[in-house]
SEKE-152835 format. One record per atom (N, C-alpha, C, O): z, x, y; residue in three letters. Coordinates in steps of 0.02 Angstrom, whole numbers, plus 32768, in hexadecimal, padded with zeros to 4 digits. Last residue first. Example, Ala and Ser with C-alpha at 12.3 -4.5 7.8 and 13.67 -1.06 7.14 Angstrom:
816282827F90SER;816582AC7FCBSER;818A82858002SER;8192829E8039SER;818682947EE4ALA;818682677F1FALA;818682947F5BALA;81A782C87F5AALA;
This chain:
824AD5B3A281ALA;825CD5ACA240ALA;8252D5F0A211ALA;8261D5EFA1D5ALA;8284D5C9A335GLY;8258D5CFA2FDGLY;8271D5CCA2B6GLY;82ABD5DFA2ABGLY;82D8D547A387ILE;82E4D582A35FILE;82AED58BA330ILE;82A3D560A305ILE;82F0D508A420GLU;82C3D50BA3E5GLU;82D1D546A3C9GLU;82D6D578A3ECGLU;837AD4B7A463LEU;8354D4F4A454LEU;832AD4EEA41FLEU;833ED4CFA3EDLEU;83C0D461A4E2LEU;8387D44EA4B0LEU;8369D494A4A4LEU;8344D4AEA4CFLEU;8451D421A534ILE;841BD45AA52EILE;83FAD447A4EAILE;8416D423A4C1ILE;848FD3B3A59FMET;8478D3BEA567MET;8445D3F4A562MET;8413D3F5A586MET;8524D37BA5FEASN;84F5D3AEA5EDASN;84D8D39EA5A7ASN;84F9D383A57BASN;8583D334A67DGLY;856FD325A637GLY;8530D358A630GLY;850BD35DA662GLY;8604D329A6F6ARG;85CFD33FA6E0ARG;85BDD340A693ARG;85EBD34EA66CARG;8647D29EA747ASN;8650D2E1A73FASN;860CD305A728ASN;85DBD2FBA74CASN;8651D217A766SER;8616D240A77ASER;862CD288A77ESER;8625D2A9A7B1SER;86C7D1DFA71AASP;86CAD1E7A75CASP;868FD21BA784ASP;869DD23FA7B4ASP;8684D22AA684HIS;86B4D202A6AAHIS;86B3D213A6EDHIS;86A3D24BA6FFHIS;8625D243A625VAL;8615D250A66CVAL;8642D224A697VAL;862DD200A6C4VAL;8643D1A6A5C4SER;861ED1EFA5CCSER;8616D204A614SER;8603D1DAA63ESER;86CED148A5A1ARG;86A2D15CA5D6ARG;8690D1A5A5C6ARG;86B8D1D3A5BEARG;8718D0B4A559ALA;86F9D103A558ALA;86CCD107A58FALA;86ABD0D9A5A8ALA;878FD042A551LYS;8750D051A562LYS;874ED0A1A556LYS;8780D0C4A54DLYS;87EFCFB5A550ALA;87EACFEAA530ALA;87A3CFFBA53DALA;8778CFCFA539ALA;8806CF39A589GLY;880ECF70A5A7GLY;87F8CFA9A586GLY;87EBCFD6A5ADGLY;87F7CED6A519ASN;8828CED1A544ASN;8839CF0DA56AASN;8875CF1AA571ASN;8783CF2AA49DGLY;87A1CEF3A4C2GLY;87DECEF8A4E6GLY;8802CF25A4D1GLY;8797CF9FA41DSER;876ECF78A456SER;87A0CF4AA464SER;87D6CF42A448SER;87BED03CA3E8ARG;87CBCFFEA3EAARG;87B7CFD5A41CARG;87C9CFEAA453ARG;8759D0B0A3EBTYR;877AD0A3A3A6TYR;8794D051A3A8TYR;8786D02BA37BTYR;86B2D0A7A43BVAL;8705D0A8A448VAL;871ED098A409VAL;86FCD06EA3EAVAL;8630D124A447ASN;8646D0D9A439ASN;8694D0E9A449ASN;86AED11EA45CASN;8595D176A485ILE;85DFD16AA477ILE;85F0D12BA45DILE;85C7D0FDA45BILE;850CD1E9A46CGLN;8528D1A5A461GLN;8572D1A3A465GLN;8590D1D1A449GLN;8494D24FA4B0HIS;84CFD242A49EHIS;84E2D1F9A4A4HIS;84CFD1D3A4D1HIS;83EAD251A475VAL;8415D231A4A1VAL;845BD244A48BVAL;8460D24AA44EVAL;8344D2A2A473TYR;8399D2A7A45ETYR;83BDD280A48FTYR;83B5D28AA4CBTYR;8299D29DA44CGLU;82D2D296A479GLU;8313D288A453GLU;8317D269A41EGLU;8211D2FFA438VAL;8240D2F2A415VAL;828ED2E5A455VAL;82ABD30FA478VAL;8158D30EA42FSER;81A4D30EA466SER;81D5D2E4A435SER;81C4D2B3A413SER;811AD35CA3A3SER;8111D31DA3D5SER;8157D325A3F6SER;8187D340A3DASER;8116D3A0A331THR;8107D3D2A36ETHR;80FBD398A3A4THR;80D2D3A4A3D0THR;819ED391A2BATHR;8160D37AA2E3THR;8154D3ABA318THR;817CD3D6A32BTHR;8216D397A275ASN;81DED39EA253ASN;819ED379A274ASN;8177D353A258ASN;82A5D397A295PRO;827DD36DA2BAPRO;823BD361A287PRO;822DD328A274PRO;8330D3D4A27CSER;82EDD3ECA264SER;82C0D3A3A267SER;82BFD37FA236SER;83C3D3EEA2E1ASP;838BD3CAA2B6ASP;8354D3E6A2A7ASP;8345D418A2C8ASP;8463D41CA2E8ILE;8427D440A2E2ILE;83F5D400A2C0ILE;8404D3E6A28AILE;84E3D40BA36AALA;84CCD3FDA331ALA;8482D40DA32CALA;8461D40EA360ALA;857ED3F0A3CATHR;8543D428A3B7THR;8527D3FDA376THR;854AD3D7A355THR;85E7D3CCA44FPHE;85C8D3AFA414PHE;8583D3D9A402PHE;8557D3DFA42DPHE;8674D3DDA4B6THR;8636D3FCA4A2THR;8627D3E4A45FTHR;8655D3E5A435THR;86D1D382A536MET;86BAD394A4EAMET;867AD3B5A4E2MET;864CD3A6A508MET;875DD378A58FHIS;8717D391A58FHIS;870CD3A8A54EHIS;872ED3D3A530HIS;87C4D2DFA5A2GLN;87ABD31AA583GLN;8761D329A587GLN;8733D300A584GLN;883AD267A5CBARG;8805D282A5CFARG;87F5D2D7A5B8ARG;881FD303A5C0ARG;8880D1C8A5B4PHE;887BD20AA5A4PHE;8844D22DA5B4PHE;8812D20DA5A8PHE;88F4D151A5F1ASN;88ADD160A5E4ASN;88B4D1AFA5D2ASN;88E7D1CFA5E0ASN;897CD0D1A5B8PRO;8960D110A5DCPRO;891AD118A5CAPRO;88FFD0F4A5A0PRO;89CDD055A5AAASP;8983D05AA5B2ASP;896AD096A5D3ASP;8946D092A605ASP;8A5AD06BA547GLY;8A34D040A565GLY;89EBD051A572GLY;89CAD05DA53FGLY;8A85D0D6A4DFTHR;8A98D0CDA52BTHR;8A70D0ACA554THR;8A5DD0C9A587THR;8A72D10AA46FALA;8A90D0C4A465ALA;8AABD0B0A4A8ALA;8ADAD088A4B0ALA;89D9D156A436THR;8A12D14AA456THR;8A35D107A45ATHR;8A18D0D3A449THR;8958D1B8A3FDSER;8989D188A3F1SER;89C6D194A41ESER;89E0D1CAA429SER;88ABD1E6A410HIS;8901D1F4A422HIS;891BD1AAA40CHIS;88FCD175A40AHIS;881AD23EA3F4TYR;884AD200A3DETYR;8888D222A3F6TYR;8898D25DA3F4TYR;876AD258A3DCPHE;87AED265A407PHE;87D5D22BA407PHE;87C1D1F2A415PHE;8738D256A35EGLY;8713D273A395GLY;8753D28BA3C0GLY;8768D2C5A3C4GLY;877AD20CA30AGLU;876BD24BA2E8GLU;875DD275A31FGLU;876ED2B0A31DGLU;877AD183A329TYR;87B8D1A7A33ATYR;87B3D1F3A32ATYR;87E2D218A33ATYR;86F8D15DA302PRO;8709D163A348PRO;8748D18CA360PRO;874DD1ACA394PRO;86C7D1B4A271GLN;86E4D17AA28FGLN;86F6D180A2D4GLN;8707D1BAA2E1GLN;866CD216A25DASN;866ED1E5A22AASN;868CD1A0A247ASN;8677D167A23BASN;860FD25AA2DBASP;864AD250A2BFASP;864DD213A290ASP;862FD1E0A2A1ASP;8569D29CA2C2ALA;8593D265A2DCALA;85D1D265A2BCALA;85D0D270A27FALA;84B5D2C2A2DCALA;8508D2D4A2C7ALA;852ED2A5A2E7ALA;851DD288A31BALA;8448D27BA2D6VAL;843CD2C0A2C4VAL;8490D2D5A2BCVAL;849FD2FDA28FVAL;83FFD1E9A2A2THR;8440D20FA2BDTHR;8437D250A2A1THR;8424D25EA268THR;835DD1B6A2D5VAL;8386D1E9A2B4VAL;83D1D1F7A2C3VAL;83DBD215A2F8VAL;82F3D164A2FCASP;8344D14FA306ASP;8371D172A2DEASP;83A3D159A2C6ASP;827BD192A310GLY;8290D17AA2CDGLY;82D7D15DA2C9GLY;82EED142A297GLY;829DD1D8A39CSER;826DD1C7A36FSER;8282D1C5A326SER;8298D1F6A308SER;832AD1F8A3D7THR;830BD1B3A3D8THR;82D4D1A2A3B3THR;82CDD167A3A4THR;83A7D239A389ARG;8364D249A388ARG;8342D203A395ARG;833DD1DAA368ARG;8455D249A3AFLYS;8422D21DA39BLYS;83D8D232A3BDLYS;83CFD239A3FALYS;84F4D269A3A8ILE;84ACD28AA3B7ILE;847ED259A39BILE;848DD242A363ILE;8589D22AA3CBARG;8556D21CA3A0ARG;851AD240A3C4ARG;8512D232A3FFARG;8641D20DA3C8PHE;8608D223A3E8PHE;85CFD22BA3ABPHE;85DDD230A370PHE;86C7D196A3F3GLY;86A3D1B7A3BFGLY;865AD1DBA3E1GLY;8640D1C0A412GLY;8772D17FA425MET;8725D17DA42FMET;8705D1B1A407MET;871CD1E8A3FAMET;880ED126A428GLY;87E8D164A422GLY;879CD158A429GLY;878BD11EA434GLY;88B6D0F3A413ASN;8866D0E4A428ASN;884DD125A41DASN;8870D155A40CASN;8951D09FA405ASP;8922D0D6A3FEASP;88D3D0C7A413ASP;88BED08EA421ASP;89AED033A409ASN;89BFD076A408ASN;898ED0AEA408ASN;89A1D0E8A409ASN;8986CFB5A46CSER;8974CFD5A43ESER;898DD020A449SER;8986D041A47CSER;89A5CF6EA4F1GLY;89CCCF5DA4B1GLY;89BBCF83A47CGLY;89E1CF79A44DGLY;8901CF8AA52EPRO;8947CF81A53CPRO;8971CF62A502PRO;8953CF36A4E4PRO;88AAD00EA4E7LYS;889ECFC5A4F3LYS;88F0CFB2A4F9LYS;891ACFC8A4D1LYS;8895D0A5A548ASN;88AFD08EA515ASN;889FD035A51FASN;888DD01DA555ASN;8804D0ECA57CPHE;883BD0D1A58EPHE;8854D0A0A54EPHE;882ED07EA52BPHE;87B6D199A586TYR;87BDD158A569TYR;87FFD135A582TYR;882DD157A59ATYR;873CD207A5B3GLN;877CD1E4A5D2GLN;8782D1AAA5A1GLN;874FD18CA595GLN;86E5D2A5A5C1CYS;86EAD26FA5A0CYS;8731D253A5B3CYS;875ED27AA5C2CYS;8662D307A5EASER;86A7D2F7A60ASER;86BCD2ACA5F2SER;86A5D27BA60FSER;8601D363A583ASP;8610D324A59BASP;8653D324A5B0ASP;867ED33FA58DASP;8581D3B9A53BTHR;85BDD3C3A552THR;85CBD379A578THR;8599D359A588THR;851CD3E2A4A8ILE;852DD3B2A4E6ILE;8570D3BEA4FDILE;859BD3CCA4D3ILE;8496D42DA45FILE;84DAD43CA478ILE;84E6D403A4B0ILE;84BED3FAA4DEILE;8428D447A3DBILE;8448D41BA411ILE;8488D421A425ILE;84B4D419A3FBILE;83AAD48CA3A4MET;83EAD496A3A8MET;83FFD46EA3E0MET;83E4D478A416MET;8326D472A330ILE;8345D461A379ILE;8380D468A37AILE;839CD449A34CILE;82AED4D0A2D4LYS;82E9D4A9A2DDLYS;82FCD49BA31CLYS;82DED4BCA347LYS;81FDD4DAA2AASER;8238D4E4A2CDSER;8278D4B1A2CBSER;8273D474A2C3SER;819BD4A0A257SER;81CFD4C6A236SER;820CD4DAA264SER;8243D4E9A24DSER;8139D475A2ACTHR;8156D448A280THR;8193D466A262THR;81C0D43FA254THR;8140D4C6A34FALA;812BD4CEA304ALA;814CD492A2E6ALA;817CD47BA305ALA;816CD4AEA3C6SER;812AD4CBA3CCSER;8117D4D5A382SER;80DFD4EBA377SER;81C0D414A408PRO;81BBD453A3D3PRO;8175D46DA3CFPRO;8145D446A3D5PRO;81E3D3D7A49CTHR;81ABD3D3A467THR;819BD417A44BTHR;8179D444A464THR;827BD37EA4C6ILE;8258D3C1A4BCILE;8213D3ADA495ILE;820ED379A474ILE;82E3D31EA535SER;82A8D322A501SER;8291D36FA500SER;8295D395A530SER;837DD2D3A53DASP;8350D2FCA55EASP;8315D304A527ASP;831FD2EFA4EEASP;8414D28FA58AARG;83DAD28AA566ARG;83A0D2B1A578ARG;838DD2B5A5B2ARG;849DD23DA5BDILE;8492D27DA5A4ILE;8450D277A57FILE;8455D254A54CILE;84BBD1C4A5E6ALA;848ED1DDA60EALA;8483D21EA5F0ALA;8457D23DA60EALA;84D8D16FA53CTHR;84EFD198A57ETHR;84AED1A7A5A4THR;8476D19CA58DTHR;84C3D0ECA4CBASP;84B5D11BA4F1ASP;84CCD13BA529ASP;84D8D110A553ASP;8550D0B7A456SER;851FD0A5A494SER;84FED0E6A4B0SER;8520D119A4AASER;8592D07CA3BBPHE;8573D0B4A3E7PHE;8545D093A414PHE;851DD066A406PHE;8605CFF4A3C1SER;85C5D00CA3B2SER;85B5D04FA3DCSER;85C8D055A416SER;867ECFD2A3EFTHR;8688D00BA3BFTHR;863ED01AA3A9THR;8636D048A382THR;8675CFCDA4AASER;8665CFB1A45DSER;8672CFECA434SER;8672D026A446SER;867ECFEBA520THR;86B8CFC9A517THR;86A8CFB2A4D0THR;86CACF84A4B8THR;8645D076A593VAL;8635D04BA552VAL;8677D02AA53FVAL;86AAD04AA54CVAL;85F8D0C9A60DGLU;8626D0ABA5FEGLU;861CD076A5CAGLU;85F0D04CA5D3GLU;85AFD158A657THR;85A1D11FA62CTHR;85E5D109A614THR;860CD136A606THR;858AD1A9A6ECGLN;85BAD188A6C3GLN;85A9D151A697GLN;8595D11DA6AFGLN;8527D22FA71ETHR;851FD1E7A715THR;8559D1D4A6DETHR;8557D1EFA6A7THR;850ED2A6A731SER;854AD29AA74DSER;8550D24FA747SER;857AD232A768SER;84BED31FA6C9THR;84BCD2DDA6E3THR;84FAD2DDA706THR;851FD30EA6FFTHR;8432D38FA698THR;8481D38EA6A9THR;847CD34AA6D3THR;844BD33AA6F6THR;83DCD3E4A614MET;83DFD3ABA645MET;842BD3ADA660MET;8459D3C9A641MET;835FD455A5C7SER;83A9D437A5DESER;83A8D40CA617SER;837DD40EA643SER;830DD4B6A558GLN;830DD47EA578GLN;8353D465A582GLN;837DD460A555GLN;82C7D54CA514VAL;82FAD52CA525VAL;82F8D4F2A559VAL;82DBD502A58DVAL;8262D594A488GLN;8270D575A4CEGLN;82A6D54EA4D9GLN;82B9D52AA4ABGLN;8288D5EEA41ALEU;8240D5DBA439LEU;823CD5BDA476LEU;820DD5CDA49ALEU;82E3D659A3DCILE;82E6D621A40BILE;82ADD61EA429ILE;829ED649A453ILE;82D5D684A332LYS;82C2D697A37CLYS;82C7D656A394LYS;82B7D623A375LYS;82DCD66CA2A7GLY;8315D667A2D2GLY;831DD679A317GLY;8352D67EA336GLY;8250D6C8A288THR;828DD69EA26ATHR;82C1D69FA297THR;82D2D6D5A2AFTHR;81F0D71EA2CETHR;81EAD6CFA2E1THR;822CD6AAA2B9THR;823AD671A2CBTHR;81A7D7A6A2F7LEU;81ECD783A2EELEU;81F6D73AA2FELEU;8203D722A335LEU;812DD7D5A313GLY;8144D7C6A2C8GLY;8189D7AFA2BEGLY;81A3D7A6A287GLY;8152D85FA381THR;8126D823A36DTHR;813FD81AA32ETHR;815FD844A30FTHR;8174D8BBA411VAL;819AD89BA3D2VAL;816ED857A3B9VAL;816BD824A3DAVAL;8138D8D6A480LYS;812DD900A44ELYS;8148D8EAA407LYS;8135D901A3D1LYS;817BD88AA4E6ALA;812DD888A4DBALA;8127D8AAA49CALA;8100D889A47AALA;8203D8B7A4E4ALA;81F4D872A4C2ALA;81A3D86BA4B5ALA;818CD84DA484ALA;820AD968A4BBTHR;8200D927A4E0THR;81F7D8EEA4C2THR;81E3D8ECA488THR;824DD9F3A4A5VAL;8220D9C0A47CVAL;823CD989A4B0VAL;8275D983A4C7VAL;82A0DA49A4E2GLN;8252DA49A4E2GLN;8234DA16A4C1GLN;81F7DA13A4C5GLN;8330DA4FA4FASER;8305DA1EA529SER;82BCDA2DA524SER;8298DA23A555SER;833ADAEEA4B6ASP;8354DAB2A4C7ASP;8325DA92A4F5ASP;82F8DAB1A512ASP;82A7DB2BA450GLY;82DFDB2DA488GLY;82F4DAEAA4A3GLY;82CFDAB9A4A7GLY;8292DB59A3B4ILE;8287DB24A3EBILE;82B9DB26A412ILE;82F4DB22A3FEILE;82C3DBA9A34BHIS;8286DBC1A372HIS;826DDB90A3B2HIS;823FDB9FA3D8HIS;8311DB5DA2FAALA;832ADB9CA319ALA;8302DBB1A34BALA;831DDBCEA37BALA;82C3DAF8A2B1THR;82F3DAF3A2F2THR;8308DB26A319THR;8310DB20A356THR;8226DB4DA28EASP;826EDB32A27DASP;8299DB23A2BFASP;8290DB3EA2F5ASP;8181DB1DA28DILE;81B5DB3DA2A8ILE;81F9DB23A29FILE;8205DAE8A2A9ILE;80F8DB21A202SER;812FDB04A22DSER;8164DB3BA252SER;816EDB74A23CSER;8097DB55A1B8GLY;8085DB37A1F4GLY;80C1DB0EA221GLY;80BADAE8A251GLY;80C8DBC8A169ASP;80C2DB83A150ASP;80AADB4DA185ASP;80AEDB13A171ASP;80BBDC3AA1B8THR;8094DC2EA17ATHR;809ADBEEA163THR;8069DBDAA143THR;809ADC48A264TYR;80D0DC3CA236TYR;80A4DC1DA1E2TYR;8078DBF2A1DETYR;803ADC4AA2B6HIS;8063DC88A2ACHIS;8090DC79A270HIS;80A7DCA7A24FHIS;8012DBD6A2D4GLU;7FE9DBF1A2AAGLU;8006DC3DA296GLU;7FECDC62A26DGLU;8063DB99A32CSER;8070DB89A2F4SER;804CDBB1A2B4SER;805EDBB1A27ASER;8080DC0AA3B6ASN;8064DBCDA39FASN;807EDBCDA351ASN;80A6DBF7A33BASN;80C8DC53A438ILE;80BFDC5DA3FAILE;80B3DC09A3D8ILE;80D8DBD9A3E3ILE;8094DC9BA4D8ALA;80A1DC69A4B4ALA;809EDC7AA46BALA;8079DCA7A459ALA;8085DD02A52BASP;80AFDD05A501ASP;80CADCCCA4D8ASP;8101DCC8A4BEASP;7FDBDD48A559ASP;8006DD00A54CASP;803BDD14A521ASP;802BDD37A4F0ASP;
């Protein structure tokens, strides 16, 4: 047998120069928990949500994950095909975005004002604007129970035809939830 095991080394270890490429497998790696992705949950929708209010409203982009440890963090990644319409006679409008954890009604991430999320100013009538956006956040839910997240939107100026859409014209919206070991 040509195998060399650790008993041939005085300190019981083998340095990296003596380990062949592709010889360490995932099954052999243990004890790595910090920063490791423990699970992934994802969803896709083509259901449009339209809002006309400056108050945040739920969209169809929502999903749940059950953390395996209370110390885990959850990374939330949302992509959305957004659209908003100017209020006739107004020079500007925009829409805001928020990620909400439904348990405890916790805002995980938000723009401070709707015009910080997606905003445009114009003096030419009643246009509409479209944009594909990505929104990310990290949450520490401190639980091993199921946790639900929902993407919310609002409009900067309400009334008289001003509106904002998530997954406009039945395009696509996604949410990816990653549990990360603490």
